[in-house]
C-alpha positions in Angstrom: -8.2 -21.5 -0.7 -4.2 -20.9 -1.7 -4.3 -24.2 -3.3 -1.9 -25.4 -0.7 -1.8 -29.1 -1.8 -0.8 -30.6 1.5 -3.5 -29.4 3.8 -6.3 -30.7 1.3 -4.3 -34.0 1.4 -4.5 -33.8 4.9 -8.0 -32.8 5.0 -9.1 -35.6 2.1 -7.3 -38.4 4.6 -8.5 -37.1 8.0 -12.2 -37.7 6.6 -12.4 -40.3 4.2 -13.0 -43.3 6.5 -15.9 -41.4 8.4 -17.7 -40.6 5.0 -17.3 -43.4 3.7 -18.4 -45.7 6.3 -20.9 -42.9 6.2 -21.7 -43.7 2.8 -21.7 -47.3 2.9 -24.2 -47.5 5.9 -26.8 -45.0 5.2 -26.9 -45.6 1.3 -25.6 -49.7 1.6 -23.3 -48.7 -1.4 -20.0 -50.5 -2.2 -16.6 -49.4 -1.1 -15.8 -48.5 -4.5 -19.0 -46.2 -5.1 -18.4 -44.6 -1.6 -14.7 -44.2 -3.1 -15.8 -42.3 -5.8 -18.9 -40.4 -4.0 -15.8 -39.1 -1.7 -13.4 -38.2 -4.4 -16.5 -35.9 -6.1 -17.1 -34.7 -2.6 -13.6 -33.1 -2.2 -13.7 -31.9 -5.7 -17.0 -30.1 -4.8 -15.6 -28.7 -1.5 -12.5 -27.4 -3.6 -14.3 -26.2 -6.2 -16.8 -24.6 -3.7 -13.9 -22.8 -2.0 -12.2 -21.6 -5.5 -15.4 -20.2 -7.0 -16.0 -17.8 -3.6 -19.5 -20.1 -3.1 -17.8 -21.2 0.4 -16.0 -18.7 2.1 -17.4 -19.4 5.8 -18.8 -22.5 7.3 -21.5 -22.5 9.3 -20.6 -25.9 10.5 -17.7 -28.2 11.2 -16.0 -29.2 7.8 -17.1 -32.7 8.5 -20.3 -32.1 8.6 -20.3 -30.1 5.5 -18.7 -32.6 4.1 -20.9 -35.5 4.9 -24.1 -32.6 3.3 -22.3 -32.9 -0.4 -21.8 -36.7 0.4 -25.5 -37.2 1.4 -26.2 -35.1 -2.2 -24.2 -36.4 -4.9 -25.4 -39.9 -3.3 -28.7 -38.6 -3.9 -28.2 -37.6 -7.4 -26.2 -40.3 -8.5 -28.9 -43.5 -6.8 -32.0 -41.5 -7.0 -33.5 -44.9 -6.7 -35.4 -44.5 -3.6 -32.4 -45.3 -1.5 -32.7 -44.7 2.3 -33.1 -40.8 2.8 -30.7 -39.5 5.4 -31.0 -35.3 6.6 -28.8 -32.6 8.6 -30.4 -33.9 12.1 -29.2 -37.3 11.6 -25.6 -36.1 10.3 -25.6 -33.8 14.0 -26.8 -36.6 15.9 -24.3 -39.3 14.2 -21.5 -36.6 14.8 -22.2 -35.4 17.7 -21.6 -39.5 19.2 -18.0 -39.4 17.1 -16.6 -35.8 17.9 -14.9 -35.4 21.1 -14.4 -31.4 20.9 -16.7 -28.8 19.3 -16.7 -25.2 19.3 -18.8 -22.9 21.5 -21.4 -22.5 18.7 -21.4 -26.0 18.1 -21.8 -26.5 22.0 -25.1 -24.7 22.7 -26.7 -26.2 19.6 -26.1 -29.6 21.0 -27.0 -28.8 23.9 -30.6 -28.0 22.3 -30.3 -31.2 20.8 -29.7 -33.2 23.9 -32.5 -31.3 26.1 -34.9 -31.9 23.1 -34.1 -35.6 23.0 -34.0 -35.9 26.8 -37.8 -33.7 26.8 -39.2 -35.9 23.9 -40.5 -38.9 26.3 -40.9 -42.6 25.7 -40.4 -44.6 23.2 -38.9 -41.6 20.8 -36.1 -40.7 23.6 -34.7 -44.0 24.2 -35.4 -45.2 20.2 -33.0 -42.4 18.9 -30.3 -42.8 22.0 -30.0 -46.5 20.7 -30.1 -45.7 17.3 -27.8 -43.0 17.4 -25.7 -43.4 20.8 -25.6 -46.9 21.4 -25.5 -48.3 17.5 -27.9 -50.8 17.9 -29.6 -51.7 14.5 -33.6 -51.5 14.1 -33.5 -55.4 14.4 -32.5 -55.3 17.8 -34.5 -52.5 18.8 -37.5 -54.1 17.5 -36.5 -57.0 19.4 -35.8 -55.0 22.6 -39.2 -53.3 21.9 -40.8 -55.9 21.2 -42.1 -54.8 18.0 -43.9 -56.9 15.3 -41.4 -56.7 12.4 -37.9 -54.2 11.7 -40.7 -51.7 9.7 -42.4 -50.6 12.6 -39.7 -49.5 14.2 -37.8 -47.8 10.9 -41.8 -45.8 10.7 -41.3 -45.2 14.3 -37.9 -44.3 14.2 -38.8 -41.7 11.4 -41.8 -40.5 13.7 -39.3 -39.4 16.6 -37.1 -37.5 14.4 -39.9 -35.6 12.9 -40.7 -35.0 16.5 -37.1 -34.1 17.5 -36.8 -32.1 14.2 -40.1 -29.8 15.5 -38.4 -29.4 19.2 -35.1 -28.5 17.7 -36.6 -25.7 15.3 -38.7 -24.0 18.0 
């Protein structure tokens, strides 16, 4: 908030690769578009801090940045692009991070418990997709589904089921 350019630069560089990879993966955008969205994301974060709209984070900085990037992507490419929700971001984040705050540890435990209690095929589909980074084509083949669309639909249903379990 004090305008320290070194802190801003460090924050920018620290999350740039992960955010751009997220955008390319979930929105199938070019490097140039991902770079533009990321630049706008950091500006939005900075403006939120300066304006006082962001005074305390309820999540990790990376999660907040990804949420801004997701919303900016939806606005810029509002043409049926693959939609990503907050739970997907948390699952991606869970796989990538190594240390968490106590509050995040509790949330992760609830998420993992709900995921393990889901039953098959949902538990396997979500673990393969988020933890093992398997594509939907590989999941469809593994489960002997007729097409990738069947796997995509089943993953969507599983995410809805997981959301309900986590929100209880």
